[in-house]
C-alpha positions as CSV (number, residue, x, y, z in Angstrom):
1,X,0.0,0.0,0.0
2,X,1.6,3.3,-1.0
3,X,2.2,6.0,1.6
4,X,0.1,9.1,1.4
5,X,1.9,12.2,0.2
6,X,3.0,14.6,2.9
7,X,0.7,17.5,3.7
8,X,1.5,21.1,2.7
9,X,2.3,22.7,6.1
10,X,1.7,26.3,4.9
11,X,-1.9,25.6,4.1
12,X,-2.8,23.8,7.4
13,X,-4.6,25.4,10.3
14,X,-3.4,24.6,13.9
15,X,-6.3,22.1,14.3
16,X,-5.4,20.4,11.0
17,X,-1.7,20.2,12.0
18,X,-2.7,18.5,15.3
19,X,-4.9,16.0,13.5
20,X,-2.1,15.3,11.0
21,X,0.4,14.7,13.7
22,X,-2.0,12.4,15.6
23,X,-2.6,10.4,12.4
24,X,1.2,9.7,11.9
25,X,1.4,6.0,12.8
26,X,4.9,4.4,13.1
27,X,5.8,0.8,13.5
28,X,6.8,-0.2,17.0
29,X,10.6,-0.4,16.2
30,X,11.5,0.0,19.9
31,X,9.9,-3.4,20.6
32,X,11.6,-5.3,17.8
33,X,14.9,-7.0,18.8
34,X,16.0,-9.1,15.8
35,X,19.6,-10.3,15.3
36,X,22.0,-7.9,13.6
37,X,22.3,-8.9,10.0
38,X,24.9,-6.6,8.6
39,X,25.1,-3.3,6.7
40,X,22.2,-1.9,4.6
41,X,24.7,-0.2,2.3
42,X,22.7,2.9,2.9
43,X,23.7,6.4,4.0
44,X,21.9,9.6,5.0
45,X,23.9,12.6,4.0
46,X,24.0,15.8,6.1
47,X,21.5,17.5,3.7
48,X,19.0,14.7,4.3
49,X,19.6,12.8,1.0
50,X,19.3,9.0,1.4
51,X,21.7,6.9,-0.6
52,X,21.9,3.2,-1.4
53,X,25.1,1.8,-2.7
54,X,26.3,5.3,-3.5
55,X,23.3,6.4,-5.5
56,X,20.6,8.7,-4.2
57,X,17.2,7.1,-3.6
58,X,15.0,9.1,-6.0
59,X,11.6,7.9,-4.8
60,X,10.4,10.1,-1.9
61,X,7.9,7.4,-0.9
62,X,10.7,4.9,-0.5
63,X,12.7,7.3,1.8
64,X,9.6,7.9,3.8
65,X,9.0,4.2,4.2
66,X,12.6,3.6,5.3
67,X,12.4,6.5,7.7
68,X,9.6,4.7,9.6
69,X,11.9,1.8,10.5
70,X,14.9,3.9,11.5
71,X,16.1,3.5,15.1
72,X,19.0,4.8,17.1
73,X,20.7,2.3,19.3
74,X,21.9,2.9,22.8
75,X,25.5,3.1,21.5
76,X,24.6,5.8,19.1
77,X,24.5,3.7,15.9
78,X,21.6,4.0,13.5
79,X,19.8,0.9,12.2
80,X,17.0,0.0,10.0
81,X,14.9,-2.6,11.9
82,X,12.1,-5.0,11.1
83,X,10.7,-7.8,13.3
84,X,13.2,-10.2,11.6
85,X,16.3,-8.2,10.7
86,X,18.5,-5.2,11.8
87,X,20.9,-3.5,9.4
88,X,23.3,-0.6,10.0
89,X,22.8,2.7,8.2
90,X,25.4,5.5,8.1
91,X,24.2,8.9,9.2
92,X,26.5,11.8,8.6
93,X,24.8,14.3,11.0
94,X,21.1,13.8,11.8
95,X,18.8,11.4,10.0
96,X,16.1,14.1,9.3
97,X,16.1,17.7,8.1
98,X,13.5,20.2,9.3
99,X,12.7,22.0,6.0
100,X,9.6,24.1,6.8
101,X,8.4,26.0,9.9
102,X,4.9,27.1,10.8
103,X,4.8,29.4,13.8
104,X,1.5,30.2,15.5
105,X,0.9,32.4,18.5
106,X,3.4,34.6,20.4
107,X,5.5,34.3,23.5
108,X,4.5,31.5,25.9
109,X,1.5,30.8,23.8
110,X,3.5,30.0,20.6
111,X,3.6,26.7,18.8
112,X,6.4,25.9,16.4
113,X,5.6,23.1,14.0
114,X,8.2,21.7,11.6
115,X,7.9,19.6,8.5
116,X,10.7,17.2,8.0
117,X,12.2,16.2,4.6
118,X,10.2,13.0,5.0
119,X,6.9,14.9,5.3
120,X,6.5,14.2,9.0
121,X,5.2,17.0,11.2
122,X,6.8,17.6,14.7
123,X,5.8,20.4,17.1
124,X,8.6,21.6,19.3
125,X,7.8,21.3,23.0
126,X,8.6,19.4,26.1
127,X,8.7,16.0,24.3
128,X,10.4,17.5,21.2
129,X,13.1,19.8,22.3
130,X,15.2,22.2,20.4
131,X,18.9,22.3,20.9
132,X,21.7,24.4,19.4
133,X,25.2,23.1,19.0
134,X,28.2,25.1,17.8
135,X,29.6,23.7,14.5
136,X,32.6,24.7,12.3
137,X,30.1,26.6,10.1
138,X,28.2,28.3,12.9
139,X,25.3,27.3,15.1
140,X,23.7,24.0,14.2
141,X,20.1,23.7,15.5
142,X,18.4,20.4,16.1
143,X,14.9,19.2,16.8
144,X,14.2,16.0,18.8
145,X,12.0,13.8,16.6
146,X,11.6,10.5,18.5
147,X,13.6,8.0,20.5
148,X,17.0,9.7,20.2
149,X,16.5,10.6,16.5
150,X,16.9,14.3,15.6
151,X,16.4,16.6,12.7
152,X,18.9,19.2,11.7
153,X,17.0,22.4,11.1
154,X,17.7,23.7,7.6
155,X,19.6,27.1,7.5
156,X,16.6,29.1,6.1
157,X,14.4,27.7,8.9
158,X,17.0,28.5,11.5
159,X,17.0,32.1,10.2
160,X,13.3,32.3,10.7
161,X,13.8,31.0,14.3
162,X,16.5,33.5,15.0
163,X,14.4,36.4,13.8
164,X,11.5,35.2,16.0
165,X,13.8,34.8,19.0
166,X,15.2,38.3,18.7
167,X,11.7,39.8,18.2
168,X,10.5,38.1,21.4
169,X,13.1,40.1,23.4
170,X,13.8,37.4,26.0
171,X,17.1,37.3,27.7
172,X,18.8,35.1,26.8
173,X,17.2,35.0,23.3
174,X,15.1,32.0,22.8
175,X,11.9,30.4,21.6
176,X,8.7,29.3,23.2
177,X,6.7,26.4,21.9
178,X,4.0,24.4,23.6
179,X,4.9,26.0,26.9
180,X,8.6,25.1,26.8
181,X,11.4,27.7,26.4
182,X,14.5,26.9,24.3
183,X,17.5,29.3,24.4
184,X,19.0,29.7,21.0
185,X,22.6,29.8,22.4
186,X,24.6,26.6,22.1
187,X,24.5,24.6,25.4
188,X,27.8,24.8,27.4
189,X,29.2,22.1,29.6
190,X,29.5,23.4,33.1
C-alpha cells in the first residue's frame, strides 16, 4: 500500500496540524529486537539525502518508508529494523532535516511546527526539544523527533527561528513552543 503524500504545512490550520500529527502512525521499532544482519549499504547525508550503494534514492515514498523503520541504538549507531532483521545505516549528521516551519501564536502561547524532509510533522515542546550546537560553520540547530532521533534544522528555517527569538526580546534570546522555552545559544558544559 503506497504511503500518502506529505501535507502542505503552509496551508494547514493549527487544528489540521494537530490532526495530521495524531494520524502519523509508526511501526513499534523499539519493541523489535532481531539479530543484527549486517550493513544496509545505505547512508543519510547531512543534507538529508538518502543513498543506497552510493546512488541517491530518488523515490520520496521509499525514503519515507525507510524512515519509519529507522532507530537509534543505545551506543549511538543508527539501524533499519524490522521484526526479523536489523541493518546498520550510516548517518552523517542527523537522519532528518526540518525544512519548513509554521509558527502560530506569540511568547509563551507560541507553537512551532516543523515539517521534515520525509513529510512528517513535529511540534517543538517538552517532548520534542530544540537544541543548538556550535559547529565549524556556525550554530547547528536540532529538533528531537523521536527516540533519540533528531532533525537538523535547515539554514533558512534557522534564520526564521533566530528572527523570531530576537523579536521576542527574551534574555537570553530563545523560543517558546507548547509551553517550553528553548534558548538559542549553544549549550555549554559546566
